[in-house]
Backbone bond lengths (Angstrom), bond angles and torsions (degrees), N, CA, C in turn:
res aa  C-N    CA-C-N  psi(-1)  N-CA   C-N-CA  omega(-1)  CA-C   N-CA-C  phi
1 X - - - 1.503 - - 1.532 108.15 -
2 X 1.321 115.93 136.21 1.459 121.24 -177.46 1.522 109.73 -74.01
3 X 1.322 113.82 161.70 1.474 119.80 177.62 1.530 111.81 -61.16
4 X 1.330 116.98 -35.12 1.457 120.32 179.73 1.513 111.59 -65.63
5 X 1.346 115.78 -39.31 1.472 119.81 179.57 1.512 110.69 -67.23
6 X 1.358 115.71 -41.92 1.477 119.44 178.85 1.539 110.71 -63.02
7 X 1.321 114.95 -42.11 1.468 118.61 179.69 1.522 111.12 -64.47
8 X 1.326 118.30 -40.30 1.470 122.28 178.45 1.528 111.22 -64.30
9 X 1.361 115.16 -43.26 1.462 118.62 179.98 1.526 111.33 -64.13
10 X 1.339 115.22 -42.27 1.461 119.89 178.37 1.523 110.87 -62.70
11 X 1.329 115.52 -42.14 1.454 119.33 179.55 1.525 112.85 -64.33
12 X 1.322 115.49 -40.24 1.463 119.84 179.10 1.525 111.41 -65.85
13 X 1.358 115.84 -39.49 1.459 118.42 177.76 1.523 110.84 -66.15
14 X 1.315 116.41 -39.84 1.468 119.64 178.36 1.523 111.52 -63.73
15 X 1.355 114.49 -40.98 1.472 119.28 178.74 1.514 110.30 -63.23
16 X 1.353 115.84 -43.65 1.480 119.67 179.81 1.530 111.62 -63.94
17 X 1.381 113.27 -41.03 1.461 116.27 177.65 1.519 111.78 -64.31
18 X 1.337 115.28 -38.97 1.471 118.10 177.48 1.503 112.45 -63.57
19 X 1.342 115.77 -42.85 1.465 119.49 179.10 1.545 111.34 -65.01
20 X 1.356 116.79 -38.92 1.447 119.06 179.24 1.527 111.12 -66.57
21 X 1.341 115.00 -37.34 1.475 118.99 178.10 1.530 110.09 -65.93
22 X 1.327 116.81 -42.10 1.464 120.13 177.05 1.524 111.21 -64.15
23 X 1.327 115.92 -38.37 1.473 120.24 178.29 1.498 110.35 -63.26
24 X 1.352 116.79 -43.78 1.475 120.14 178.32 1.523 112.11 -62.95
25 X 1.352 114.95 -41.14 1.442 118.31 177.51 1.529 111.26 -64.43
26 X 1.340 116.97 -39.95 1.444 120.08 178.69 1.540 111.72 -64.75
27 X 1.326 116.66 -41.58 1.455 119.60 178.95 1.536 111.12 -66.30
28 X 1.348 115.79 -39.79 1.467 119.44 178.21 1.541 109.98 -63.75
29 X 1.339 117.10 -40.87 1.448 120.33 179.80 1.520 111.29 -64.94
30 X 1.339 116.68 -43.38 1.471 120.06 178.90 1.506 110.89 -63.45
31 X 1.344 115.80 -42.52 1.458 119.32 179.52 1.525 112.06 -61.80
32 X 1.323 116.81 -43.89 1.466 119.55 177.54 1.523 111.79 -67.69
33 X 1.330 116.60 -34.95 1.462 119.50 179.15 1.522 110.64 -66.37
34 X 1.312 117.91 -39.34 1.471 121.56 177.30 1.517 110.49 -60.79
35 X 1.333 116.88 -39.38 1.463 121.24 179.01 1.530 110.80 -74.05
36 X 1.337 116.48 -34.66 1.456 121.25 -174.88 1.518 112.56 -73.22
37 X 1.324 117.72 -35.20 1.478 121.06 -176.07 1.535 112.26 -58.50
38 X 1.342 120.71 -47.23 1.464 117.53 177.62 1.539 113.58 -61.91
39 X 1.354 116.34 -36.67 1.458 118.84 178.50 1.537 110.66 -65.82
40 X 1.314 116.89 -41.04 1.458 119.53 177.23 1.532 111.65 -63.59
41 X 1.328 115.48 -39.02 1.467 120.17 176.69 1.534 110.75 -59.35
42 X 1.355 116.22 -46.08 1.457 121.06 -179.97 1.514 111.34 -64.75
43 X 1.356 115.76 -38.22 1.459 119.63 -178.81 1.538 110.95 -64.69
44 X 1.339 116.27 -47.60 1.465 121.25 -173.61 1.530 112.33 -77.49
45 X 1.347 118.43 -33.93 1.444 120.53 -173.84 1.531 114.28 -110.16
46 X 1.345 116.97 0.65 1.459 118.65 174.74 1.513 111.64 -130.76
47 X 1.349 116.65 -55.64 1.463 118.60 -173.74 1.535 112.19 -67.14
48 X 1.330 115.68 -49.15 1.492 118.63 -178.08 1.536 110.82 -63.96
49 X 1.363 120.66 -46.61 1.471 117.95 175.64 1.509 113.36 -60.34
50 X 1.339 117.26 -36.77 1.460 120.00 178.63 1.534 111.12 -63.91
51 X 1.356 116.61 -41.83 1.476 119.70 177.99 1.524 110.22 -62.77
52 X 1.328 117.31 -40.02 1.481 119.84 178.49 1.515 110.92 -63.59
53 X 1.345 116.50 -45.67 1.457 119.84 179.53 1.535 110.86 -63.74
54 X 1.335 115.99 -41.51 1.457 119.46 179.36 1.530 111.25 -64.04
55 X 1.335 116.66 -37.48 1.457 120.51 177.45 1.536 110.99 -64.46
56 X 1.321 116.54 -41.98 1.467 119.51 179.26 1.526 110.68 -65.62
57 X 1.357 116.54 -35.35 1.478 119.35 179.90 1.523 112.26 -64.99
58 X 1.315 118.58 -19.47 1.481 121.92 178.78 1.513 112.27 -92.52
59 X 1.335 117.89 1.17 1.466 121.11 179.78 1.508 110.38 -95.66
60 X 1.338 115.94 -174.32 1.472 122.43 179.65 1.515 108.82 -119.90
61 X 1.323 115.32 151.92 1.443 120.82 177.71 1.508 111.67 -66.51
62 X 1.329 116.13 140.53 1.470 120.53 179.12 1.528 108.80 -144.13
63 X 1.316 115.12 152.00 1.476 120.38 175.84 1.527 107.65 -84.38
64 X 1.283 115.16 86.39 1.471 120.39 -175.16 1.527 108.24 -160.07
65 X 1.304 115.20 -176.76 1.469 121.54 174.45 1.520 106.71 -126.96
66 X 1.337 118.54 111.60 1.458 128.79 -3.21 1.550 111.51 -71.91
67 X 1.357 116.50 161.56 1.484 119.29 -170.38 1.529 113.58 -81.33
68 X 1.328 117.27 53.47 1.462 120.29 174.20 1.514 108.36 -158.13
69 X 1.300 116.45 158.42 1.454 120.29 179.20 1.513 110.80 -75.47
70 X 1.325 119.87 126.92 1.457 120.87 -178.69 1.531 110.99 -61.38
71 X 1.327 115.13 140.77 1.443 120.97 -179.87 1.513 108.42 -134.96
72 X 1.344 114.43 149.07 1.476 122.70 175.25 1.531 111.71 54.73
73 X 1.326 116.14 43.40 1.469 119.99 174.42 1.518 110.21 -93.49
74 X 1.312 116.23 153.42 1.458 121.39 -179.26 1.529 112.50 -103.00
75 X 1.315 117.36 10.22 1.451 120.79 -177.14 1.513 112.61 -68.12
76 X 1.339 117.93 -28.97 1.469 122.57 -179.48 1.498 112.86 -98.08
77 X 1.330 117.80 14.07 1.445 120.43 179.45 1.518 112.17 82.08
78 X 1.327 114.67 -174.55 1.469 119.57 -178.62 1.504 112.98 -67.16
79 X 1.334 116.16 -34.14 1.483 119.57 178.57 1.510 110.70 -63.97
80 X 1.324 117.02 -44.14 1.460 120.07 176.64 1.519 112.32 -66.16
81 X 1.335 115.69 -36.77 1.474 119.53 177.85 1.532 111.48 -59.71
82 X 1.336 116.74 -48.56 1.457 119.97 -179.24 1.521 111.67 -68.91
83 X 1.334 116.75 -30.12 1.467 119.31 175.71 1.520 110.69 -67.10
84 X 1.333 116.68 -40.71 1.472 119.44 176.78 1.513 111.27 -70.05
85 X 1.331 116.79 -28.51 1.465 119.86 178.19 1.516 111.59 -62.60
86 X 1.314 116.32 -34.07 1.474 119.72 177.40 1.521 112.65 -74.08
87 X 1.322 116.46 -17.01 1.489 120.11 -178.73 1.532 112.77 -90.32
88 X 1.342 117.97 -2.54 1.452 120.18 178.73 1.516 110.44 -63.38
89 X 1.322 115.51 144.15 1.456 119.67 -175.54 1.524 110.91 -141.10
90 X 1.319 115.75 146.26 1.463 122.17 176.20 1.506 111.09 -103.86
91 X 1.327 115.84 22.92 1.492 119.48 -178.31 1.524 111.18 -61.16
92 X 1.336 116.80 -34.11 1.478 118.72 -178.05 1.530 110.91 -66.09
93 X 1.322 117.10 -38.70 1.455 119.99 177.24 1.516 111.63 -69.42
94 X 1.334 116.29 -37.54 1.462 119.78 175.64 1.521 110.63 -63.20
95 X 1.333 116.39 -38.99 1.466 121.57 179.73 1.548 110.67 -63.58
96 X 1.295 116.72 -38.77 1.472 120.64 -179.69 1.515 111.21 -65.25
97 X 1.317 117.39 -37.42 1.462 119.88 -179.17 1.533 112.38 -74.84
98 X 1.318 116.64 -24.93 1.463 120.22 -177.25 1.519 113.22 -91.40
99 X 1.326 116.97 -21.82 1.490 121.47 -178.32 1.532 108.47 -89.52
100 X 1.316 116.59 121.31 1.480 120.45 -178.62 1.520 112.01 -65.56
101 X 1.338 117.59 -25.15 1.454 118.63 -179.88 1.508 113.53 -59.78
102 X 1.309 115.96 -45.16 1.464 119.56 -177.84 1.525 111.67 -73.56
103 X 1.337 115.89 -38.45 1.468 119.37 177.38 1.529 110.86 -61.27
104 X 1.333 116.16 -45.98 1.462 120.68 177.84 1.514 111.71 -63.94
105 X 1.324 116.64 -36.34 1.480 119.81 -179.51 1.505 109.69 -67.05
106 X 1.337 118.15 -42.17 1.478 120.70 177.22 1.524 111.32 -63.18
107 X 1.334 115.94 -47.47 1.465 119.69 -177.61 1.542 110.95 -64.08
108 X 1.342 116.06 -44.69 1.459 119.27 178.82 1.530 111.51 -62.16
109 X 1.301 117.09 -41.02 1.465 121.17 -178.86 1.547 109.84 -62.99
110 X 1.319 116.85 -43.77 1.468 120.16 -179.76 1.526 110.13 -65.65
111 X 1.333 116.66 -41.59 1.469 119.08 -178.95 1.534 110.85 -66.90
112 X 1.333 116.35 -45.58 1.468 119.72 179.61 1.531 110.48 -62.37
113 X 1.321 116.51 -41.96 1.461 120.18 179.38 1.519 111.62 -65.10
114 X 1.343 117.25 -39.42 1.480 120.94 -179.70 1.507 110.16 -67.25
115 X 1.341 117.91 -45.25 1.480 119.99 179.97 1.527 109.93 -65.63
116 X 1.325 116.95 -39.99 1.464 119.49 179.34 1.541 111.01 -64.97
117 X 1.320 115.92 -36.74 1.472 119.71 178.66 1.528 111.17 -65.50
118 X 1.334 116.29 -42.32 1.469 119.27 177.67 1.522 111.33 -64.43
119 X 1.319 117.15 -43.64 1.467 120.63 177.48 1.527 111.38 -62.65
120 X 1.327 117.13 -40.98 1.452 120.30 178.66 1.519 111.25 -64.82
121 X 1.332 116.86 -37.83 1.467 121.27 177.10 1.526 110.61 -64.91
122 X 1.337 117.65 -42.53 1.468 121.24 178.93 1.514 112.29 -64.51
123 X 1.306 117.11 -34.73 1.472 120.80 179.03 1.538 109.98 -80.83
124 X 1.331 116.12 -42.59 1.449 119.95 -172.34 1.529 114.79 -76.74
125 X 1.314 118.18 -29.13 1.469 118.72 -175.68 1.527 111.05 -65.20
126 X 1.348 120.93 -48.07 1.470 118.79 177.41 1.520 112.95 -60.41
127 X 1.334 117.06 -35.38 1.466 119.96 178.07 1.521 110.08 -63.90
128 X 1.312 116.97 -49.26 1.472 121.31 -179.72 1.524 110.74 -63.42
129 X 1.304 116.74 -39.37 1.466 120.13 -179.93 1.540 110.65 -65.28
130 X 1.340 114.93 -43.02 1.464 118.48 178.49 1.516 111.82 -65.46
131 X 1.321 117.81 -36.09 1.457 120.75 176.24 1.527 112.38 -65.92
132 X 1.345 115.42 -41.49 1.469 119.42 -179.81 1.525 111.84 -67.53
133 X 1.330 118.65 -31.08 1.462 120.70 -178.96 1.529 112.90 -93.06
134 X 1.335 116.54 -2.95 1.456 119.53 179.26 1.544 110.35 -72.10
135 X 1.336 117.99 161.09 1.489 119.18 176.45 1.499 111.64 -57.62
136 X 1.335 116.28 148.48 1.439 121.68 -174.64 1.537 112.17 -59.68
137 X 1.338 117.25 -34.90 1.477 120.02 -179.90 1.523 112.20 -68.80
138 X 1.335 117.10 -24.27 1.453 121.06 -176.43 1.522 112.94 -90.65
139 X 1.317 117.67 -16.82 1.476 120.33 -174.63 1.530 113.64 -64.60
140 X 1.335 120.69 -41.51 1.484 117.96 177.96 1.516 112.81 -59.64
141 X 1.338 117.11 -37.11 1.480 120.18 179.42 1.520 109.76 -67.23
142 X 1.311 117.96 -43.59 1.473 121.07 178.00 1.523 110.41 -63.43
143 X 1.317 116.33 -40.32 1.476 119.16 178.38 1.509 111.14 -64.57
144 X 1.318 118.30 -37.76 1.463 121.21 177.92 1.527 111.36 -66.18
145 X 1.346 117.09 -35.59 1.451 120.18 178.54 1.529 111.81 -67.75
146 X 1.332 116.61 -31.62 1.459 118.77 176.46 1.522 109.99 -71.32
147 X 1.301 118.49 -38.49 1.464 122.26 -178.57 1.537 111.92 -80.63
148 X 1.303 118.24 -16.18 1.474 122.95 -174.15 1.519 113.35 -53.84
149 X 1.347 121.11 -40.38 1.489 118.99 179.98 1.517 113.70 -58.57
150 X 1.347 117.72 -26.10 1.465 119.54 179.66 1.534 112.05 -66.12
151 X 1.300 117.71 -15.74 1.462 121.58 179.53 1.521 111.79 -75.86
152 X 1.323 116.08 -11.65 1.466 120.73 178.97 1.521 109.18 -111.16
153 X 1.290 117.30 149.66 1.458 122.43 -179.53 1.539 110.49 -59.07
154 X 1.358 114.25 134.78 1.467 120.19 177.96 1.513 111.35 -57.33
155 X 1.318 117.44 -42.42 1.462 122.56 -178.01 1.538 110.74 -64.30
156 X 1.319 116.81 -41.53 1.470 120.67 179.34 1.547 110.42 -63.83
157 X 1.322 116.33 -39.63 1.456 119.57 -179.90 1.520 111.64 -66.32
158 X 1.334 117.41 -37.86 1.463 120.18 176.19 1.530 111.12 -67.07
159 X 1.321 115.91 -41.88 1.464 119.46 177.36 1.531 110.41 -62.34
160 X 1.323 117.90 -33.11 1.462 119.39 178.54 1.512 111.70 -62.99
161 X 1.344 116.45 -34.28 1.461 119.56 179.15 1.553 111.12 -67.86
162 X 1.325 117.23 -24.91 1.460 118.91 175.26 1.530 109.65 -64.04
163 X 1.332 116.69 -43.42 1.453 120.03 177.17 1.489 113.33 -67.21
164 X 1.332 118.46 -23.50 1.451 120.73 178.77 1.536 112.09 -84.29
165 X 1.328 117.88 -39.60 1.459 122.08 -170.36 1.535 114.62 -94.79
166 X 1.329 119.20 -14.54 1.461 118.26 -177.45 1.532 110.89 -66.62
167 X 1.340 117.74 160.29 1.477 120.62 -173.37 1.529 113.60 -54.08
168 X 1.334 118.41 -35.00 1.460 121.42 177.74 1.534 111.24 -99.86
169 X 1.310 116.51 17.91 1.451 121.12 -176.64 1.509 114.84 -79.06
170 X 1.333 115.51 -177.29 1.460 121.61 -175.46 1.513 112.58 -63.72
171 X 1.309 118.21 -38.53 1.467 120.94 -177.29 1.521 110.69 -65.26
172 X 1.312 117.66 -48.23 1.459 121.30 -179.94 1.530 110.81 -66.12
173 X 1.304 117.62 -38.49 1.460 119.88 177.73 1.528 111.62 -62.66
174 X 1.321 116.85 -40.10 1.448 121.04 178.77 1.548 110.58 -66.85
175 X 1.328 117.10 -44.65 1.451 120.21 -179.48 1.531 112.31 -67.38
176 X 1.338 116.50 -36.39 1.469 120.14 176.67 1.516 111.14 -68.82
177 X 1.314 117.16 -39.19 1.474 121.08 -178.25 1.536 110.92 -67.43
178 X 1.336 116.84 -35.75 1.462 120.84 -179.23 1.531 111.99 -85.46
179 X 1.326 118.46 -5.13 1.443 121.20 178.41 1.519 114.98 79.50
180 X 1.316 117.44 12.52 1.476 120.02 179.83 1.508 110.66 -70.82
181 X 1.340 118.06 -36.55 1.469 122.22 177.32 1.508 108.02 -126.85
182 X 1.352 114.64 159.74 1.470 120.15 178.83 1.516 112.15 -104.15
183 X 1.345 117.25 -16.33 1.444 120.62 177.51 1.530 108.04 -144.90
184 X 1.333 116.85 153.49 1.481 120.31 -173.77 1.517 111.97 -59.53
185 X 1.302 116.14 143.12 1.445 122.07 175.48 1.524 110.84 -82.70
186 X 1.326 116.28 142.83 1.460 121.76 177.23 1.526 107.34 -94.51
187 X 1.313 116.53 96.47 1.469 121.59 -179.15 1.507 110.59 -112.10
188 X 1.321 117.24 -40.87 1.458 120.31 -179.45 1.543 109.61 -65.41
189 X 1.314 115.74 147.86 1.474 123.51 -178.55 1.525 111.65 65.71
190 X 1.311 117.29 33.78 1.464 122.81 174.42 1.536 108.56 -133.30
191 X 1.327 115.23 169.99 1.470 118.48 177.39 1.511 111.28 -68.61
192 X 1.326 117.49 -25.05 1.462 120.46 176.07 1.529 111.51 -60.26
193 X 1.329 116.05 -41.34 1.450 120.64 177.48 1.534 110.86 -65.12
194 X 1.335 116.34 -36.39 1.476 119.41 177.37 1.513 110.35 -63.95
195 X 1.320 117.40 -44.13 1.473 120.22 178.33 1.533 111.10 -60.65
196 X 1.326 116.30 -43.59 1.447 119.80 178.74 1.515 110.69 -61.28
197 X 1.330 116.72 -46.10 1.463 120.31 -178.48 1.509 112.34 -63.97
198 X 1.320 117.92 -42.32 1.479 120.88 -178.14 1.533 109.89 -69.07
199 X 1.337 117.25 -43.91 1.466 119.59 -179.94 1.510 111.27 -62.48
200 X 1.326 115.96 -42.15 1.471 119.33 179.57 1.545 111.11 -66.50
201 X 1.325 116.77 -43.82 1.466 120.99 -172.97 1.516 112.19 -73.09
202 X 1.326 116.82 -35.65 1.455 120.32 -174.38 1.531 113.46 -103.80
203 X 1.324 117.61 6.60 1.447 120.66 -179.99 1.535 112.74 -58.89
204 X 1.340 120.72 -42.45 1.475 119.16 177.96 1.522 113.22 -59.99
205 X 1.336 117.48 -32.82 1.469 119.88 179.45 1.502 112.12 -67.79
206 X 1.319 117.38 -22.52 1.472 121.56 175.07 1.519 111.39 -87.44
207 X 1.339 116.68 -39.78 1.479 119.69 -174.29 1.521 110.88 -69.89
208 X 1.321 118.76 -41.25 1.452 120.99 -173.05 1.519 113.45 -62.58
209 X 1.355 120.61 -50.16 1.468 118.37 178.00 1.528 112.52 -67.97
210 X 1.329 118.20 -32.17 1.462 120.62 175.07 1.504 111.98 -64.13
211 X 1.302 115.56 -43.89 1.479 121.00 178.45 1.515 109.83 -62.66
212 X 1.344 117.74 -42.59 1.460 120.59 179.75 1.521 111.47 -61.15
213 X 1.330 117.27 -38.26 1.457 120.45 -179.99 1.507 111.89 -74.80
214 X 1.323 118.14 -40.72 1.465 122.03 -177.05 1.515 111.79 -72.41
215 X 1.348 116.44 -32.48 1.467 118.83 -178.05 1.523 111.37 -67.56
216 X 1.334 117.56 -32.70 1.456 121.38 -179.32 1.536 112.87 -79.93
217 X 1.327 117.94 -9.24 1.461 119.91 -174.83 1.528 111.72 -69.30
218 X 1.300 116.95 145.46 1.466 122.82 177.54 1.525 107.94 -87.08
219 X 1.350 116.18 102.68 1.449 121.05 -175.85 1.531 112.95 -75.70
220 X 1.335 116.07 -4.95 1.456 117.52 172.88 1.527 112.10 -66.45
221 X 1.342 116.06 -22.41 1.456 120.14 175.34 1.524 111.50 -64.83
222 X 1.337 116.21 -37.05 1.470 120.45 178.32 1.538 109.52 -67.63
223 X 1.334 116.99 -42.37 1.447 120.77 178.15 1.541 111.87 -63.06
224 X 1.339 114.35 -38.37 1.471 117.28 177.73 1.531 110.69 -66.21
225 X 1.339 116.04 -39.46 1.484 118.86 178.44 1.525 110.46 -64.13
226 X 1.323 117.34 -40.43 1.484 119.28 178.34 1.516 110.97 -65.02
227 X 1.344 118.02 -38.35 1.472 121.15 179.02 1.521 111.10 -64.60
228 X 1.346 116.86 -27.99 1.453 121.16 178.19 1.517 112.59 -88.16
229 X 1.333 117.28 6.06 1.446 121.29 175.75 1.508 115.54 88.22
230 X 1.322 117.23 17.85 1.474 120.67 -179.54 1.523 109.13 -82.08
231 X 1.338 119.04 127.64 1.477 121.48 178.45 1.527 110.69 -63.06
232 X 1.327 118.34 153.48 1.481 120.83 -178.51 1.527 113.47 -57.24
233 X 1.332 115.94 -40.05 1.470 119.35 -179.79 1.498 111.62 -64.51
234 X 1.337 116.75 -44.37 1.462 119.79 178.22 1.522 112.17 -65.57
235 X 1.340 115.84 -39.49 1.468 119.70 177.66 1.518 110.50 -62.48
236 X 1.316 117.74 -36.79 1.464 120.34 179.27 1.517 110.05 -63.64
237 X 1.340 117.98 -50.46 1.444 121.03 -175.32 1.516 113.02 -73.32
238 X 1.307 118.98 -24.45 1.463 121.29 -178.59 1.527 113.40 -94.62
239 X 1.323 117.82 -23.16 1.480 120.49 -175.78 1.523 110.39 -121.02
240 X 1.340 117.25 -62.51 1.473 119.61 -171.59 1.520 112.40 -62.80
241 X 1.331 116.96 -52.40 1.458 119.60 -175.35 1.518 112.37 -63.49
242 X 1.348 120.58 -45.67 1.471 119.04 178.51 1.543 113.07 -60.73
243 X 1.319 116.91 -36.99 1.445 119.89 179.47 1.519 113.09 -71.38
244 X 1.327 116.67 -22.40 1.480 121.21 179.64 1.521 112.26 -95.14
245 X 1.346 117.55 4.91 1.494 119.72 -176.48 1.532 112.66 -59.26
246 X 1.334 120.59 -39.50 1.485 117.80 176.03 1.515 113.28 -55.99
247 X 1.351 116.40 -41.64 1.453 119.03 177.57 1.514 112.70 -68.97
248 X 1.336 117.14 -35.32 1.468 121.44 178.03 1.510 109.95 -64.25
249 X 1.332 117.74 -45.75 1.463 121.27 -178.81 1.516 110.71 -66.25
250 X 1.322 117.28 -45.02 1.464 120.39 179.37 1.523 111.01 -63.08
251 X 1.340 117.56 -43.27 1.463 119.06 178.38 1.511 113.56 -64.92
252 X 1.333 116.77 -40.19 1.474 119.89 178.22 1.505 112.21 -63.90
253 X 1.353 117.06 -39.01 1.465 118.69 177.66 1.521 111.97 -68.94
254 X 1.338 116.91 -39.47 1.465 120.70 178.95 1.523 112.34 -64.41
255 X 1.339 117.40 -24.58 1.462 121.23 178.10 1.522 110.72 -92.02
256 X 1.338 116.53 -46.69 1.459 120.43 -173.04 1.530 112.33 -66.15
257 X 1.336 117.30 -43.95 1.472 119.23 -173.54 1.528 112.64 -63.11
258 X 1.348 119.95 -49.89 1.470 116.98 178.01 1.522 113.04 -73.18
259 X 1.353 117.98 -25.15 1.459 119.58 -179.35 1.535 112.06 -69.21
260 X 1.316 118.00 -28.33 1.461 120.56 178.91 1.530 110.64 -62.70
261 X 1.318 116.98 -43.19 1.452 120.92 -178.26 1.501 114.39 -97.62
262 X 1.320 118.25 16.09 1.461 121.91 -177.32 1.519 111.58 -63.09
263 X 1.335 116.71 135.91 1.447 122.86 -179.33 1.530 112.85 -117.12
264 X 1.326 116.74 -45.02 1.470 120.91 -171.87 1.506 111.08 -64.05
265 X 1.337 117.88 -48.84 1.463 121.47 -175.75 1.535 111.20 -65.52
266 X 1.316 120.71 -48.40 1.486 119.41 175.75 1.510 113.21 -61.56
267 X 1.312 117.98 -34.40 1.465 119.84 -177.22 1.537 111.25 -73.09
268 X 1.345 117.78 -41.06 1.450 121.01 -175.99 1.537 112.76 -86.22
269 X 1.327 117.14 -40.05 1.464 120.03 -176.13 1.522 112.36 -98.78
270 X 1.326 117.37 -26.66 1.470 119.15 -178.63 1.497 115.00 -90.20
271 X 1.309 116.88 -20.88 1.462 119.39 178.63 1.527 112.54 80.76
272 X 1.302 114.29 -172.42 1.471 120.74 -174.65 1.505 113.03 -78.48
273 X 1.338 118.01 -15.33 1.451 120.11 -175.43 1.546 112.26 -85.91
274 X 1.298 117.45 -15.99 1.470 120.13 -179.54 1.531 109.61 -77.40
275 X 1.328 114.35 143.23 1.454 120.54 -176.62 1.513 109.15 -120.64
276 X 1.322 116.04 105.67 1.462 121.33 175.91 1.529 108.89 -135.12
277 X 1.311 115.49 156.60 1.457 120.15 -170.04 1.532 110.91 -67.45
278 X 1.350 118.18 -28.86 1.449 120.19 178.26 1.533 111.48 -63.34
279 X 1.337 116.38 -44.71 1.458 119.74 178.26 1.531 110.90 -68.13
280 X 1.320 117.74 -38.54 1.453 121.42 178.23 1.525 111.20 -62.58
281 X 1.332 115.31 -41.38 1.464 119.78 178.49 1.532 111.46 -65.07
282 X 1.343 116.54 -40.17 1.464 121.05 178.28 1.540 110.41 -62.68
283 X 1.331 116.38 -44.46 1.469 120.07 -178.69 1.520 111.16 -64.22
284 X 1.316 117.08 -43.06 1.461 120.42 -179.32 1.520 111.22 -64.24
285 X 1.324 116.12 -38.56 1.472 118.78 -174.40 1.512 112.13 -80.57
286 X 1.341 118.50 -42.29 1.472 120.10 -172.41 1.525 112.70 -102.63
287 X 1.332 117.66 -37.31 1.459 119.14 -179.09 1.531 111.63 -81.32
288 X 1.341 115.22 -53.55 1.473 119.49 -177.32 1.550 111.44 -86.13
289 X 1.308 117.33 -15.63 1.467 122.14 -178.37 1.540 111.47 53.26
290 X 1.334 114.12 39.22 1.468 120.45 177.41 1.525 107.77 -101.10
291 X 1.329 115.07 81.98 1.460 119.25 -175.47 1.530 113.13 -65.10
292 X 1.310 120.81 -40.35 1.477 119.03 179.38 1.519 112.95 -60.09
293 X 1.338 117.60 -46.03 1.467 119.61 -179.16 1.529 109.98 -67.57
294 X 1.329 117.70 -42.40 1.453 119.56 179.43 1.534 110.91 -64.89
295 X 1.308 118.14 -32.93 1.484 120.68 176.21 1.513 110.40 -67.95
296 X 1.330 117.43 -39.21 1.458 121.15 176.44 1.517 110.92 -63.91
297 X 1.344 116.42 -38.91 1.454 120.78 176.88 1.549 109.78 -61.16
298 X 1.321 115.94 -44.54 1.464 120.78 -178.70 1.535 110.47 -65.69
299 X 1.309 118.71 -40.04 1.481 121.80 -179.31 1.524 109.91 -64.30
300 X 1.325 117.61 -45.66 1.488 121.07 179.25 1.520 110.17 -63.23
301 X 1.343 115.75 -41.32 1.473 119.32 179.31 1.510 110.19 -61.57
302 X 1.319 117.83 -41.80 1.469 121.11 179.42 1.525 110.75 -63.73
303 X 1.336 116.35 -41.35 1.449 118.93 179.09 1.531 111.53 -65.56
304 X 1.314 116.58 -35.01 1.458 120.00 177.22 1.547 111.22 -65.48
305 X 1.312 116.89 -34.51 1.448 120.46 -178.50 1.520 113.11 -81.02
306 X 1.335 116.35 -20.46 1.468 118.64 178.13 1.527 111.60 -68.45
307 X 1.331 116.69 -30.66 1.457 120.39 -176.62 1.528 112.43 -60.11
308 X 1.346 120.07 -51.64 1.484 116.71 177.81 1.533 113.79 -64.33
309 X 1.359 116.57 -29.15 1.463 117.77 177.57 1.526 110.64 -66.75
310 X 1.323 117.60 -41.08 1.471 120.93 177.36 1.503 110.98 -64.41
311 X 1.350 117.05 -39.75 1.464 120.19 178.34 1.527 111.00 -64.02
312 X 1.325 116.09 -39.60 1.449 119.82 178.10 1.532 111.42 -64.95
313 X 1.328 116.99 -43.49 1.459 119.94 178.43 1.542 111.37 -62.55
314 X 1.327 116.35 -38.79 1.465 119.66 179.04 1.530 110.27 -66.70
315 X 1.346 116.53 -39.82 1.458 119.69 178.79 1.536 110.34 -65.68
316 X 1.337 116.88 -39.21 1.458 119.65 176.47 1.532 111.84 -63.55
317 X 1.313 116.31 -41.29 1.471 119.42 -179.30 1.522 110.62 -64.29
318 X 1.341 117.10 -40.22 1.469 120.19 178.75 1.522 110.00 -66.50
319 X 1.353 117.63 -39.59 1.451 119.56 179.71 1.518 111.01 -64.45
320 X 1.327 116.85 -39.16 1.485 119.74 178.87 1.513 111.13 -67.04
321 X 1.323 117.19 -36.96 1.450 120.18 177.48 1.534 111.78 -66.05
322 X 1.339 115.82 -38.28 1.461 118.80 178.23 1.515 111.31 -68.94
323 X 1.359 118.31 -34.60 1.449 120.56 177.06 1.528 112.12 -64.75
324 X 1.350 115.79 -35.01 1.449 119.65 179.78 1.524 111.29 -71.61
């Protein structure tokens, strides 16, 4: 082989090696970028707003715009920053623990959200199970029917329940016409109306993860249990329900977490007598214009919601370890 041919071959191999190295670098960059984008999203739309709210919660109310004393600003240099650092106060958090209104609002919100989550699970599990056992051609239609309420405004759907639940509404007219009741039921502006509104509004968030878990289940296990003489009820609790636990946990979190801080449903269906932390936060922020206290309320609410998320992540990690 001539020297020119050897040189050309060497050059082509070097060019190919260079291109492969560039390709690997490009793939590595794209892979890291895909991972980095969600973290950047969380930093800009969760962490930074949370830091701002937390900073406001350590300030004091003031008659100004904005209605609180500025804290941790860099306008006066480092000396001013450290001077403001000494002025930070946890009085707003102390106030929340001493005022029974906020304690009762937190407790009521957690109880209402927990009961609503259980009711949503009781309603959503049979729906998801029926969808998972339906013929394959029918499942997309059933799935579309579950998602269909999202095509309508959330606020309009809640207002529709006012027309259904009020004393002269559709529900009472139907019950009076059929002779089930002799006088209208008082459902609107009660906690019963809140439960109905939350279960109706958040039912798809329970059905979808349950359906995803139940659809992947191997139903030959149920047939094997029946062949061995296992009753259907026992087979459900020993096989079906344990295998659907990831969907149950995910659905319960998707319902419980937003239900704790729900404002629209308690305000429209529960009336002025209901006490939930979402309404209390709205009143402090817009009616009383007490931004520091309302920020402290929001920070504590966020910390309360982080606990079930951490428990869910720990349960998922344990399940993955058991699968391995």
